[in-house]
MDAnalysis code that builds the backbone (N, CA, C; Angstrom):
import MDAnalysis as mda
import numpy as np

u = mda.Universe.empty(426, n_residues=142, atom_resindex=np.repeat(np.arange(142), 3), trajectory=True)
u.add_TopologyAttr("name", ["N", "CA", "C"] * 142)
u.add_TopologyAttr("resid", np.arange(1, 143))
u.add_TopologyAttr("resname", ["MET", "LYS", "LYS", "LEU", "TRP", "ILE", "ILE", "SER", "GLY", "LEU", "LEU", "VAL", "SER", "SER", "SER", "VAL", "MET", "ALA", "LEU", "SER", "GLN", "GLU", "THR", "LYS", "ILE", "ASP", "CYS", "ASP", "ASN", "ALA", "TYR", "SER", "THR", "LEU", "GLU", "ILE", "ASN", "GLN", "CYS", "ALA", "ALA", "ASP", "LYS", "PHE", "ASP", "ALA", "ALA", "ASP", "GLN", "GLN", "LEU", "GLN", "VAL", "TYR", "LEU", "THR", "LYS", "SER", "ILE", "GLN", "GLN", "ASN", "SER", "THR", "ASP", "LYS", "ALA", "LEU", "VAL", "ASP", "ALA", "ILE", "GLN", "THR", "ALA", "GLN", "LYS", "GLN", "TRP", "LEU", "GLN", "TYR", "ARG", "GLN", "ALA", "GLU", "CYS", "ASN", "ALA", "VAL", "TYR", "THR", "GLN", "TRP", "GLN", "GLN", "GLY", "THR", "ILE", "ARG", "GLY", "VAL", "MET", "THR", "LEU", "SER", "CYS", "LYS", "LEU", "ALA", "LEU", "THR", "GLN", "GLN", "ARG", "THR", "LEU", "THR", "VAL", "TRP", "GLU", "ASN", "TYR", "LEU", "ARG", "PRO", "MET", "ASP", "SER", "SER", "GLU", "ALA", "VAL", "LEU", "PRO", "LYS", "PRO", "ILE", "VAL", "ASP", "ALA", "SER"])
u.atoms.positions = np.array([
    [92.662, 93.524, 63.839],
    [93.958, 93.631, 65.570],
    [93.151, 92.535, 66.612],
    [92.591, 93.621, 66.653],
    [91.397, 92.771, 67.845],
    [91.650, 91.743, 68.492],
    [90.676, 91.735, 67.074],
    [90.710, 88.972, 67.123],
    [91.455, 88.571, 67.810],
    [92.951, 89.171, 66.862],
    [94.334, 88.452, 67.098],
    [94.641, 88.403, 68.441],
    [94.691, 90.082, 69.278],
    [94.959, 89.789, 70.546],
    [93.976, 88.893, 71.462],
    [92.599, 89.356, 71.022],
    [92.038, 88.052, 72.146],
    [92.561, 86.405, 71.283],
    [92.502, 86.006, 70.132],
    [93.089, 84.865, 70.066],
    [94.573, 84.537, 70.772],
    [95.700, 85.248, 70.503],
    [96.546, 85.172, 71.384],
    [96.705, 85.541, 72.681],
    [95.489, 86.251, 73.931],
    [95.176, 85.768, 75.092],
    [94.200, 84.150, 75.312],
    [94.011, 84.726, 74.634],
    [93.118, 82.288, 74.915],
    [94.041, 81.282, 74.696],
    [94.869, 81.299, 73.879],
    [95.518, 79.749, 73.382],
    [96.754, 80.296, 74.665],
    [97.158, 81.508, 75.175],
    [98.551, 81.716, 76.110],
    [97.803, 81.011, 77.438],
    [96.108, 81.661, 77.560],
    [95.273, 81.742, 79.234],
    [95.348, 80.033, 79.243],
    [94.735, 79.207, 77.888],
    [94.586, 78.017, 78.108],
    [95.768, 76.868, 78.280],
    [97.521, 77.523, 77.343],
    [98.134, 76.157, 77.951],
    [98.456, 76.854, 78.987],
    [98.858, 78.357, 79.775],
    [99.076, 78.177, 81.241],
    [97.978, 77.456, 82.305],
    [96.145, 77.635, 81.799],
    [95.502, 76.487, 82.733],
    [96.034, 75.223, 82.698],
    [96.442, 74.586, 81.691],
    [96.530, 72.873, 80.992],
    [97.977, 72.846, 81.966],
    [98.688, 73.679, 82.281],
    [99.782, 73.276, 83.045],
    [99.281, 73.586, 83.988],
    [99.035, 74.436, 84.579],
    [98.482, 74.353, 86.384],
    [97.586, 73.554, 86.496],
    [97.031, 72.624, 85.917],
    [96.276, 71.857, 86.413],
    [96.690, 70.118, 86.689],
    [98.713, 70.907, 86.203],
    [98.314, 68.952, 85.738],
    [99.782, 69.386, 86.774],
    [100.348, 70.258, 87.182],
    [101.495, 69.935, 88.527],
    [101.442, 71.121, 88.824],
    [101.891, 70.952, 90.578],
    [102.419, 72.495, 91.189],
    [103.460, 73.661, 90.685],
    [103.725, 74.478, 90.265],
    [105.138, 75.196, 90.203],
    [105.611, 75.620, 91.330],
    [107.047, 75.324, 91.013],
    [107.879, 76.026, 92.115],
    [108.426, 77.520, 91.119],
    [107.149, 77.996, 91.327],
    [107.846, 79.777, 90.991],
    [109.303, 80.074, 91.280],
    [110.241, 79.166, 92.537],
    [111.406, 80.235, 92.413],
    [112.028, 79.138, 91.362],
    [111.839, 78.295, 90.565],
    [112.737, 77.726, 90.189],
    [112.104, 77.313, 89.134],
    [111.681, 78.006, 88.333],
    [110.946, 77.900, 86.731],
    [111.068, 77.902, 85.962],
    [111.041, 77.329, 84.776],
    [112.432, 77.287, 83.837],
    [111.802, 77.644, 82.663],
    [110.733, 76.806, 82.045],
    [110.102, 76.790, 80.951],
    [109.129, 78.475, 80.768],
    [108.810, 78.397, 79.402],
    [108.233, 80.031, 79.131],
    [106.835, 79.322, 79.801],
    [106.244, 78.326, 79.993],
    [104.633, 78.623, 80.258],
    [104.973, 78.358, 82.410],
    [105.840, 77.658, 82.422],
    [105.970, 77.993, 83.692],
    [106.474, 79.184, 84.614],
    [107.211, 79.857, 83.390],
    [107.288, 81.476, 84.080],
    [105.803, 82.159, 83.933],
    [104.870, 81.833, 82.827],
    [104.429, 82.520, 82.514],
    [103.087, 82.338, 83.708],
    [102.716, 80.861, 84.116],
    [101.895, 80.589, 84.615],
    [101.989, 81.713, 86.522],
    [103.380, 81.266, 86.528],
    [103.781, 81.924, 88.056],
    [103.489, 84.012, 87.633],
    [103.644, 84.231, 86.277],
    [102.876, 85.589, 86.690],
    [102.086, 85.747, 86.598],
    [101.335, 84.890, 85.968],
    [99.737, 84.798, 85.834],
    [98.789, 84.916, 87.471],
    [99.244, 83.925, 88.279],
    [99.053, 83.870, 89.752],
    [99.847, 84.740, 90.519],
    [100.708, 85.712, 90.152],
    [100.928, 86.780, 90.759],
    [99.913, 87.569, 90.513],
    [99.548, 88.016, 89.569],
    [98.910, 89.391, 88.576],
    [97.611, 88.756, 89.869],
    [96.687, 87.407, 89.619],
    [95.478, 86.958, 89.741],
    [95.526, 87.522, 91.219],
    [96.245, 87.120, 91.958],
    [96.417, 87.996, 93.749],
    [96.208, 89.829, 93.932],
    [97.379, 90.242, 92.653],
    [97.153, 91.268, 92.511],
    [95.967, 91.921, 92.175],
    [95.282, 91.383, 91.376],
    [94.199, 92.077, 90.839],
    [92.533, 91.648, 91.430],
    [93.223, 90.573, 92.799],
    [91.766, 90.046, 93.669],
    [92.190, 91.055, 95.230],
    [92.836, 91.504, 95.440],
    [93.705, 92.537, 96.360],
    [93.435, 93.761, 96.197],
    [92.852, 93.898, 94.961],
    [92.533, 95.434, 93.738],
    [91.154, 95.970, 94.132],
    [90.577, 94.399, 93.737],
    [89.131, 94.071, 93.737],
    [88.478, 94.363, 95.587],
    [89.557, 93.423, 96.858],
    [89.540, 94.153, 97.849],
    [89.055, 95.146, 98.243],
    [90.198, 95.787, 97.721],
    [90.372, 97.721, 97.662],
    [89.676, 98.689, 97.730],
    [89.109, 98.174, 96.404],
    [87.922, 98.955, 95.991],
    [86.633, 98.793, 96.148],
    [86.264, 97.880, 96.921],
    [85.302, 97.235, 97.127],
    [85.047, 98.041, 99.231],
    [85.609, 98.351, 99.361],
    [86.200, 98.222, 100.678],
    [86.506, 100.331, 100.913],
    [86.729, 101.117, 99.785],
    [86.261, 101.893, 99.448],
    [85.114, 102.515, 99.148],
    [84.693, 101.997, 98.282],
    [83.180, 102.420, 98.028],
    [82.701, 102.163, 99.512],
    [82.441, 100.831, 100.120],
    [81.985, 100.923, 101.260],
    [81.892, 101.751, 102.215],
    [83.459, 102.463, 102.171],
    [83.607, 103.764, 103.113],
    [83.518, 104.705, 103.216],
    [82.483, 104.948, 101.732],
    [82.320, 106.233, 100.807],
    [80.733, 105.649, 100.278],
    [80.239, 105.212, 101.246],
    [78.446, 104.486, 99.918],
    [78.022, 105.822, 100.777],
    [78.356, 106.510, 101.591],
    [77.007, 107.626, 102.295],
    [77.182, 109.143, 100.955],
    [78.685, 109.193, 100.254],
    [78.293, 110.363, 99.284],
    [78.212, 109.448, 98.213],
    [77.592, 109.892, 97.839],
    [77.082, 109.340, 96.212],
    [77.941, 109.442, 95.183],
    [78.664, 110.584, 94.940],
    [78.631, 111.514, 93.963],
    [80.426, 111.074, 94.062],
    [81.052, 110.803, 94.883],
    [82.594, 110.292, 95.068],
    [82.490, 108.538, 94.786],
    [81.740, 107.871, 95.533],
    [81.211, 106.905, 94.533],
    [81.069, 106.403, 93.396],
    [80.598, 107.164, 92.894],
    [79.877, 106.992, 90.500],
    [81.417, 107.443, 90.635],
    [82.360, 108.406, 91.592],
    [83.841, 109.005, 90.604],
    [84.284, 108.015, 90.579],
    [84.223, 106.917, 91.799],
    [85.413, 106.230, 92.386],
    [85.055, 105.306, 90.934],
    [83.976, 104.453, 91.049],
    [83.817, 103.928, 89.909],
    [84.087, 103.955, 88.448],
    [83.991, 105.555, 88.205],
    [84.492, 105.448, 86.623],
    [85.323, 106.362, 86.281],
    [86.791, 106.434, 87.579],
    [87.653, 106.567, 87.239],
    [88.788, 104.961, 87.089],
    [87.970, 103.745, 87.732],
    [88.187, 102.571, 87.821],
    [88.048, 102.222, 86.597],
    [86.628, 101.982, 85.613],
    [86.461, 102.352, 84.298],
    [87.631, 102.331, 83.446],
    [87.602, 103.681, 83.403],
    [88.773, 104.267, 82.968],
    [89.802, 103.838, 82.844],
    [90.427, 103.388, 84.392],
    [91.721, 103.239, 84.750],
    [91.969, 101.420, 83.953],
    [91.156, 100.879, 84.072],
    [90.800, 99.483, 83.301],
    [91.372, 99.511, 81.806],
    [90.444, 100.482, 81.336],
    [90.544, 101.041, 80.146],
    [91.991, 101.083, 79.785],
    [92.913, 101.568, 79.826],
    [94.128, 102.660, 79.864],
    [95.087, 101.224, 80.309],
    [94.864, 100.173, 81.957],
    [95.875, 99.068, 82.013],
    [96.353, 98.347, 80.249],
    [94.680, 98.165, 80.110],
    [95.025, 97.389, 78.579],
    [95.657, 97.964, 77.663],
    [95.486, 99.152, 77.222],
    [95.717, 99.950, 76.066],
    [97.280, 99.470, 76.041],
    [98.076, 100.068, 77.700],
    [99.335, 99.790, 78.344],
    [100.323, 98.772, 77.585],
    [99.207, 97.563, 78.683],
    [99.896, 96.248, 78.792],
    [99.857, 95.641, 77.081],
    [99.095, 96.080, 75.958],
    [98.613, 95.278, 74.736],
    [99.742, 96.472, 74.724],
    [100.351, 97.518, 74.548],
    [101.880, 97.978, 73.620],
    [102.729, 97.817, 73.770],
    [102.908, 96.861, 75.253],
    [103.882, 96.042, 75.985],
    [103.989, 94.592, 74.918],
    [102.997, 94.286, 75.052],
    [102.376, 92.726, 74.015],
    [103.209, 93.229, 72.587],
    [102.650, 94.349, 72.345],
    [103.372, 94.733, 70.680],
    [104.786, 94.639, 70.643],
    [105.370, 95.206, 71.968],
    [107.054, 95.820, 71.828],
    [108.128, 94.253, 71.608],
    [107.142, 93.082, 72.716],
    [107.560, 91.873, 72.632],
    [106.638, 90.941, 71.980],
    [106.262, 91.057, 70.779],
    [105.703, 90.157, 70.077],
    [106.108, 89.064, 69.210],
    [107.342, 89.432, 69.271],
    [108.209, 88.628, 68.593],
    [108.464, 87.265, 68.926],
    [108.339, 87.889, 70.556],
    [109.281, 86.703, 71.318],
    [108.195, 86.259, 72.165],
    [108.992, 85.416, 72.946],
    [108.111, 84.409, 73.725],
    [108.178, 85.291, 75.031],
    [109.015, 85.676, 75.395],
    [108.545, 86.719, 76.480],
    [107.390, 87.565, 76.241],
    [106.756, 87.830, 75.273],
    [105.105, 88.770, 75.876],
    [104.804, 88.239, 76.720],
    [104.621, 87.137, 76.681],
    [103.026, 86.545, 77.560],
    [103.792, 87.249, 79.152],
    [104.895, 86.703, 79.475],
    [105.320, 87.553, 80.810],
    [106.049, 88.391, 80.826],
    [105.912, 89.439, 80.089],
    [106.137, 90.993, 79.586],
    [104.691, 91.653, 79.851],
    [103.767, 91.289, 78.999],
    [102.307, 91.672, 79.393],
    [101.566, 91.429, 80.708],
    [102.074, 90.252, 81.468],
    [101.517, 89.932, 83.033],
    [102.052, 91.037, 83.651],
    [103.651, 90.704, 83.879],
    [104.259, 92.484, 84.511],
    [103.763, 93.771, 84.248],
    [103.343, 93.890, 83.054],
    [102.893, 95.081, 83.261],
    [101.742, 95.331, 83.542],
    [101.204, 94.428, 83.394],
    [99.299, 94.060, 84.374],
    [99.697, 93.797, 86.018],
    [100.848, 93.155, 86.497],
    [100.751, 93.505, 87.831],
    [101.400, 95.262, 88.968],
    [102.635, 95.205, 87.894],
    [102.901, 96.197, 88.744],
    [101.850, 97.524, 88.461],
    [101.082, 97.860, 87.143],
    [100.198, 98.538, 87.209],
    [98.584, 98.387, 88.023],
    [98.168, 97.116, 87.872],
    [97.398, 96.749, 89.281],
    [97.699, 96.968, 90.226],
    [99.564, 96.673, 91.298],
    [99.918, 96.856, 92.807],
    [100.117, 98.362, 92.939],
    [99.664, 99.126, 91.871],
    [99.752, 101.128, 91.701],
    [98.352, 101.539, 91.498],
    [98.231, 100.612, 91.229],
    [96.076, 101.176, 91.560],
    [95.927, 100.770, 93.004],
    [96.277, 99.386, 93.452],
    [96.037, 99.521, 94.854],
    [96.354, 100.538, 95.387],
    [97.221, 100.532, 95.649],
    [98.397, 101.807, 96.883],
    [97.759, 102.981, 96.036],
    [96.895, 103.729, 95.176],
    [96.774, 104.744, 94.926],
    [94.720, 104.774, 95.296],
    [94.304, 103.735, 95.484],
    [93.055, 103.717, 95.850],
    [93.300, 103.586, 97.470],
    [93.935, 103.219, 98.189],
    [94.318, 103.028, 99.279],
    [94.509, 104.621, 99.970],
    [95.961, 105.468, 99.015],
    [96.062, 106.522, 99.761],
    [94.780, 107.545, 99.521],
    [93.656, 107.473, 98.619],
    [93.369, 108.481, 97.932],
    [91.903, 108.634, 98.987],
    [91.592, 106.784, 98.985],
    [90.163, 106.176, 99.328],
    [89.982, 106.214, 100.885],
    [91.126, 105.574, 101.712],
    [90.845, 104.596, 102.706],
    [92.246, 104.747, 103.824],
    [92.885, 105.648, 103.150],
    [94.556, 106.312, 104.577],
    [93.688, 106.847, 105.358],
    [93.394, 107.464, 106.661],
    [92.746, 108.029, 107.510],
    [94.399, 109.556, 107.935],
    [93.413, 110.207, 107.672],
    [94.265, 111.565, 107.682],
    [94.467, 111.856, 108.851],
    [94.625, 111.549, 109.595],
    [94.493, 111.227, 111.263],
    [95.373, 110.312, 111.718],
    [95.475, 110.231, 112.762],
    [96.799, 109.317, 113.194],
    [95.657, 107.486, 113.608],
    [94.437, 107.456, 113.625],
    [93.399, 106.240, 113.123],
    [94.122, 104.701, 112.643],
    [93.677, 103.697, 112.417],
    [94.535, 103.326, 112.143],
    [93.571, 103.029, 110.674],
    [94.389, 102.449, 109.958],
    [93.445, 102.461, 108.693],
    [92.333, 101.020, 108.260],
    [91.631, 101.279, 107.578],
    [91.217, 100.254, 107.751],
    [91.916, 98.448, 107.455],
    [92.489, 99.099, 105.389],
    [93.058, 97.902, 105.236],
    [94.775, 98.568, 105.418],
    [95.580, 97.404, 105.699],
    [96.866, 98.151, 105.679],
    [97.037, 98.232, 104.468],
    [98.697, 99.610, 104.489],
    [99.297, 99.651, 103.174],
    [99.408, 98.632, 102.128],
    [99.233, 98.425, 100.426],
    [99.675, 97.218, 99.626],
    [101.081, 97.737, 99.568],
    [101.399, 96.700, 99.726],
    [102.646, 96.993, 99.019],
    [103.167, 96.879, 97.065],
    [103.899, 97.462, 96.893],
    [103.838, 97.439, 95.765],
    [105.492, 97.073, 95.480],
    [105.522, 95.707, 94.234],
    [106.714, 94.852, 94.591],
    [107.361, 95.441, 93.526],
    [108.964, 96.075, 94.131],
    [110.123, 96.551, 93.124],
    [110.751, 95.911, 92.298],
    [110.126, 94.235, 92.165],
    [110.899, 93.760, 90.985],
    [110.350, 93.920, 89.885],
])
């Protein structure tokens, strides 16, 4: 079963990458499944990159507290496992339809944006009136 997930993920990724290399997609007017999946993948990739920035900064900000840095890293590893399991469940729910790809990417996007906000709130938000090192991340309502 795990091989099936990997193979299906690779097929969607390679199809999306081929489309991405061919044309620039207008995500506001995406129509085909491949276009919609590419737009969702682009949004997820941007959110994942933002999460990495916030995690890196949180570790830098707390670098003098080794126990905290270790705890942040452990939490992140476990969170990645959770995100994978949860979004695999979403894929399973929609496995019979072409919507499965975008539903899975939407799951990953929502969880990643929420994780970024959590990292900011727990490790980067100042408790006094000073300015935060990074701005409060925005979580899409859509």
